N, C-alpha and C positions, 0 to 999 in steps of 0.2 A: 256289646256281646250278643244281644238277642239277634241282631241282624246276621252275625256270623253263623249262629246256630241255624237260623231260618234258611240261609243260603245252603249250608252244608246238608241239611235235611232235604231240601228241594233237589239238589244235584246228586247226592250220594245215597238217597233213600234206599235202604235194603228192601223194604216192602214198598211196592209200587203205589200205594195210596197212603193217605194220612192215617196216623194211629188215632183211634178213638180216645177221647179225653180220659175215660176210665182206665185205659191201658197205660197212658202217660202217668196217671196218678199212682197206679200200682208199681210201675217201673221206678218212679221217684221214691216211693216208700221202700222198695227193695234196696235201692242204692243208699238211702239214708241208713238202713240197717247195716249195710256193709261198711259204711263210714263209721258208724258207732262201734262195730266189731273191731275195726282197726284201732280206734281209740282205746278200747278195753285191752286189746293185746299190747299196745304200746305202753300202757300204764299198768300192765300186769293186774288188770281188774281193779284198778284204783289203789294198789298197794305201793306204787312208786309214782313220782311226778311224770306226767305225760311228756314224751320227747317226740317232736315232729319228725316224721320219716317220709320217705317217698311213697310208700303204700297208702298212707293217710292222704297225702296230696293227690294221689291218683284217684282215690275214692271220692274226695271232695270235688274234683273235676267232673267225675261221673255224675254226682248228685247235682251239681250246678248245670251241667248239660241237660239233665232230665227236667229240671225246673224251667229252664229257658225253653226247652222243647214244648213243655206243657203250656207255657205262655203263648208260644206260637200257635199251637193247635187250638187254644181257647180264644184266640184273637185278643190277648191281653198285652198291654204295653208294660213290660217288666219294670222299666224305669219309673213309670207313673205309679205302679203299684208300690214300689219301694219308697217313693216320695210320700205317698199316702200313709204308709206304715211308720215312717220316721216322724211325720207330723203327729200321728196318733200317739206315739211314744213320747215325743216332746211335750205334748199337752198333758199326758198322764204324769210325767215327771214334775211339771210345773204345778199341777193341781194336787198330786198325792205324794210327791217325792218318790215315786216308784214307777217302773215301766209296766209292771204287772197289771192284769185286768181286774184282779180281786185284791181285797185288803187282807194282809197277813197279820 
């Protein structure tokens, strides 16, 4: 997926130069907020069970695109980062029976 985003950004770049990492971070945060808003709307602010809809899928795609673009701009291998995170969570589950970083 990262290669697809990297190629798209290279060929179809709206701005003619790379976005600075801080701009990618802010864009990602904005899209995550929009994704959260769609969850709240679809669940009537938690009063009903969440029901998947096209707007939520659309916002998830925007968020994923932003994260993968951030990885490209920061010269990160998203797959490697994901593997590191999964290993970290696997270790926490084995040691503490929890994925969280703190003890509850």
